[in-house]
A tleap script that builds the chain and sets N, CA, C and O, in Angstrom:
source leaprc.protein.ff14SB
mol = sequence {
  NMET TYR GLU ASP ASN GLY THR ALA VAL ARG
  ILE ALA ALA MET PRO GLY THR GLU THR LEU
  ASP PHE ASN ASN CYS VAL PHE ARG GLY ASN
  GLY VAL ASN VAL GLU ASN ALA ALA GLY TYR
  ALA VAL ASP LEU SER GLN ILE VAL THR VAL
  GLU CASN
}
set mol.1.N position { 1.104 -2.123 14.382 }
set mol.1.CA position { 1.921 -1.344 13.481 }
set mol.1.C position { 1.512 0.121 13.610 }
set mol.1.O position { 0.330 0.463 13.580 }
set mol.2.N position { 2.509 0.961 13.753 }
set mol.2.CA position { 2.309 2.414 13.775 }
set mol.2.C position { 2.813 2.933 12.435 }
set mol.2.O position { 4.016 2.917 12.176 }
set mol.3.N position { 1.903 3.392 11.582 }
set mol.3.CA position { 2.282 3.684 10.205 }
set mol.3.C position { 1.723 5.022 9.728 }
set mol.3.O position { 0.547 5.332 9.918 }
set mol.4.N position { 2.612 5.811 9.098 }
set mol.4.CA position { 2.249 7.064 8.427 }
set mol.4.C position { 1.553 8.081 9.329 }
set mol.4.O position { 0.526 8.649 8.959 }
set mol.5.N position { 2.114 8.302 10.501 }
set mol.5.CA position { 1.597 9.302 11.435 }
set mol.5.C position { 2.590 10.451 11.561 }
set mol.5.O position { 3.788 10.264 11.345 }
set mol.6.N position { 2.100 11.632 11.907 }
set mol.6.CA position { 3.016 12.721 12.252 }
set mol.6.C position { 3.821 12.319 13.479 }
set mol.6.O position { 5.051 12.378 13.473 }
set mol.7.N position { 3.120 11.911 14.531 }
set mol.7.CA position { 3.715 11.347 15.738 }
set mol.7.C position { 2.969 10.052 16.037 }
set mol.7.O position { 1.756 10.074 16.248 }
set mol.8.N position { 3.677 8.927 16.059 }
set mol.8.CA position { 3.026 7.626 16.244 }
set mol.8.C position { 2.523 7.444 17.672 }
set mol.8.O position { 1.381 7.030 17.875 }
set mol.9.N position { 3.357 7.746 18.659 }
set mol.9.CA position { 2.982 7.595 20.069 }
set mol.9.C position { 3.408 8.854 20.806 }
set mol.9.O position { 4.570 9.255 20.731 }
set mol.10.N position { 2.483 9.476 21.514 }
set mol.10.CA position { 2.783 10.685 22.294 }
set mol.10.C position { 2.497 10.377 23.759 }
set mol.10.O position { 1.359 10.083 24.124 }
set mol.11.N position { 3.534 10.446 24.602 }
set mol.11.CA position { 3.382 10.162 26.028 }
set mol.11.C position { 3.434 11.486 26.777 }
set mol.11.O position { 4.494 12.099 26.905 }
set mol.12.N position { 2.279 11.918 27.270 }
set mol.12.CA position { 2.196 13.172 28.010 }
set mol.12.C position { 2.247 12.921 29.507 }
set mol.12.O position { 2.833 13.709 30.249 }
set mol.13.N position { 1.636 11.824 29.961 }
set mol.13.CA position { 1.627 11.468 31.383 }
set mol.13.C position { 1.279 9.993 31.500 }
set mol.13.O position { 0.452 9.477 30.747 }
set mol.14.N position { 1.909 9.329 32.439 }
set mol.14.CA position { 1.638 7.914 32.688 }
set mol.14.C position { 1.716 7.671 34.192 }
set mol.14.O position { 2.612 8.200 34.851 }
set mol.15.N position { 0.806 6.889 34.742 }
set mol.15.CA position { 0.902 6.530 36.160 }
set mol.15.C position { 1.888 5.373 36.337 }
set mol.15.O position { 2.176 4.652 35.381 }
set mol.16.N position { 2.390 5.201 37.517 }
set mol.16.CA position { 3.246 4.056 37.814 }
set mol.16.C position { 4.705 4.281 37.487 }
set mol.16.O position { 5.107 5.365 37.066 }
set mol.17.N position { 5.487 3.242 37.688 }
set mol.17.CA position { 6.930 3.352 37.474 }
set mol.17.C position { 7.484 2.270 36.559 }
set mol.17.O position { 8.699 2.179 36.382 }
set mol.18.N position { 6.609 1.438 35.967 }
set mol.18.CA position { 7.092 0.409 35.061 }
set mol.18.C position { 7.643 1.042 33.788 }
set mol.18.O position { 7.366 2.203 33.486 }
set mol.19.N position { 8.421 0.267 33.054 }
set mol.19.CA position { 8.946 0.720 31.774 }
set mol.19.C position { 7.953 0.370 30.674 }
set mol.19.O position { 7.510 -0.775 30.578 }
set mol.20.N position { 7.607 1.331 29.858 }
set mol.20.CA position { 6.725 1.109 28.723 }
set mol.20.C position { 7.542 0.417 27.642 }
set mol.20.O position { 8.541 0.964 27.176 }
set mol.21.N position { 7.129 -0.772 27.242 }
set mol.21.CA position { 7.909 -1.634 26.358 }
set mol.21.C position { 7.247 -1.735 24.990 }
set mol.21.O position { 6.087 -2.134 24.884 }
set mol.22.N position { 7.979 -1.377 23.952 }
set mol.22.CA position { 7.488 -1.461 22.582 }
set mol.22.C position { 8.125 -2.639 21.859 }
set mol.22.O position { 8.391 -2.554 20.660 }
set mol.23.N position { 8.375 -3.737 22.566 }
set mol.23.CA position { 9.038 -4.909 22.018 }
set mol.23.C position { 8.324 -5.414 20.762 }
set mol.23.O position { 7.141 -5.754 20.806 }
set mol.24.N position { 9.044 -5.459 19.659 }
set mol.24.CA position { 8.571 -5.955 18.357 }
set mol.24.C position { 7.451 -5.144 17.729 }
set mol.24.O position { 6.796 -5.629 16.807 }
set mol.25.N position { 7.210 -3.922 18.198 }
set mol.25.CA position { 6.260 -3.045 17.522 }
set mol.25.C position { 6.903 -2.530 16.242 }
set mol.25.O position { 8.102 -2.253 16.206 }
set mol.26.N position { 6.107 -2.405 15.204 }
set mol.26.CA position { 6.616 -1.965 13.911 }
set mol.26.C position { 6.243 -0.500 13.693 }
set mol.26.O position { 5.083 -0.112 13.833 }
set mol.27.N position { 7.244 0.302 13.349 }
set mol.27.CA position { 7.061 1.719 13.049 }
set mol.27.C position { 7.484 1.957 11.603 }
set mol.27.O position { 8.586 1.577 11.208 }
set mol.28.N position { 6.599 2.595 10.801 }
set mol.28.CA position { 6.938 2.872 9.412 }
set mol.28.C position { 6.326 4.201 8.978 }
set mol.28.O position { 5.131 4.437 9.157 }
set mol.29.N position { 7.157 5.054 8.408 }
set mol.29.CA position { 6.686 6.275 7.781 }
set mol.29.C position { 6.167 7.346 8.719 }
set mol.29.O position { 5.393 8.205 8.295 }
set mol.30.N position { 6.569 7.322 9.977 }
set mol.30.CA position { 6.131 8.342 10.931 }
set mol.30.C position { 7.111 9.502 10.958 }
set mol.30.O position { 8.308 9.313 10.743 }
set mol.31.N position { 6.613 10.691 11.219 }
set mol.31.CA position { 7.511 11.826 11.413 }
set mol.31.C position { 8.347 11.619 12.666 }
set mol.31.O position { 9.562 11.812 12.649 }
set mol.32.N position { 7.688 11.224 13.757 }
set mol.32.CA position { 8.327 10.899 15.039 }
set mol.32.C position { 7.718 9.592 15.509 }
set mol.32.O position { 6.495 9.456 15.528 }
set mol.33.N position { 8.545 8.630 15.887 }
set mol.33.CA position { 8.003 7.356 16.363 }
set mol.33.C position { 7.429 7.478 17.771 }
set mol.33.O position { 6.272 7.124 17.999 }
set mol.34.N position { 8.227 7.977 18.719 }
set mol.34.CA position { 7.761 8.117 20.102 }
set mol.34.C position { 8.179 9.475 20.638 }
set mol.34.O position { 9.370 9.777 20.711 }
set mol.35.N position { 7.208 10.291 21.011 }
set mol.35.CA position { 7.461 11.578 21.662 }
set mol.35.C position { 7.178 11.373 23.146 }
set mol.35.O position { 6.053 11.053 23.531 }
set mol.36.N position { 8.194 11.557 23.970 }
set mol.36.CA position { 8.081 11.244 25.394 }
set mol.36.C position { 8.336 12.488 26.237 }
set mol.36.O position { 9.334 12.563 26.954 }
set mol.37.N position { 7.442 13.456 26.151 }
set mol.37.CA position { 7.596 14.707 26.897 }
set mol.37.C position { 7.529 14.489 28.407 }
set mol.37.O position { 8.041 15.304 29.175 }
set mol.38.N position { 6.899 13.391 28.837 }
set mol.38.CA position { 6.758 13.111 30.261 }
set mol.38.C position { 8.051 12.550 30.867 }
set mol.38.O position { 8.191 12.490 32.089 }
set mol.39.N position { 8.989 12.143 30.013 }
set mol.39.CA position { 10.229 11.569 30.519 }
set mol.39.C position { 10.022 10.198 31.152 }
set mol.39.O position { 10.820 9.765 31.984 }
set mol.40.N position { 8.952 9.518 30.759 }
set mol.40.CA position { 8.611 8.212 31.292 }
set mol.40.C position { 9.625 7.174 30.809 }
set mol.40.O position { 10.171 7.317 29.715 }
set mol.41.N position { 9.883 6.144 31.596 }
set mol.41.CA position { 10.812 5.086 31.210 }
set mol.41.C position { 10.244 4.313 30.027 }
set mol.41.O position { 9.182 3.700 30.127 }
set mol.42.N position { 10.961 4.349 28.902 }
set mol.42.CA position { 10.512 3.705 27.680 }
set mol.42.C position { 11.661 2.867 27.120 }
set mol.42.O position { 12.796 3.335 27.037 }
set mol.43.N position { 11.357 1.629 26.738 }
set mol.43.CA position { 12.352 0.752 26.116 }
set mol.43.C position { 12.039 0.637 24.625 }
set mol.43.O position { 11.059 0.007 24.227 }
set mol.44.N position { 12.887 1.257 23.814 }
set mol.44.CA position { 12.726 1.205 22.363 }
set mol.44.C position { 13.781 0.315 21.708 }
set mol.44.O position { 13.935 0.327 20.487 }
set mol.45.N position { 14.499 -0.451 22.513 }
set mol.45.CA position { 15.618 -1.233 21.995 }
set mol.45.C position { 15.186 -2.362 21.066 }
set mol.45.O position { 15.999 -2.843 20.277 }
set mol.46.N position { 13.946 -2.792 21.135 }
set mol.46.CA position { 13.492 -3.918 20.317 }
set mol.46.C position { 12.417 -3.531 19.309 }
set mol.46.O position { 11.681 -4.393 18.828 }
set mol.47.N position { 12.317 -2.220 18.979 }
set mol.47.CA position { 11.336 -1.836 17.960 }
set mol.47.C position { 11.826 -2.267 16.585 }
set mol.47.O position { 13.021 -2.476 16.375 }
set mol.48.N position { 10.897 -2.394 15.664 }
set mol.48.CA position { 11.216 -2.732 14.294 }
set mol.48.C position { 10.868 -1.508 13.453 }
set mol.48.O position { 9.718 -1.068 13.440 }
set mol.49.N position { 11.850 -0.962 12.755 }
set mol.49.CA position { 11.570 0.159 11.866 }
set mol.49.C position { 11.676 -0.342 10.422 }
set mol.49.O position { 12.571 -1.116 10.081 }
set mol.50.N position { 10.747 0.115 9.589 }
set mol.50.CA position { 10.679 -0.342 8.226 }
set mol.50.C position { 10.752 0.898 7.334 }
set mol.50.O position { 10.017 1.863 7.542 }
set mol.51.N position { 11.631 0.865 6.353 }
set mol.51.CA position { 11.721 1.976 5.403 }
set mol.51.C position { 10.590 1.862 4.400 }
set mol.51.O position { 10.183 0.761 4.030 }
set mol.52.N position { 10.088 3.000 3.965 }
set mol.52.CA position { 9.004 3.006 2.954 }
set mol.52.C position { 9.559 2.637 1.608 }
set mol.52.O position { 8.816 2.584 0.628 }
savepdb mol mol.pdb
quit
């Protein structure tokens, strides 16, 4: 669970070419759930967001 962060996940650089998968990860109360400045392949289609 990523909870009550300014930015929950910050991706600045990643090696490889696989897609970073957040399947069933729970995000609650974050200012930004995923900041992807690196433009890395990220799948957020199956995240769970919970309202406070």
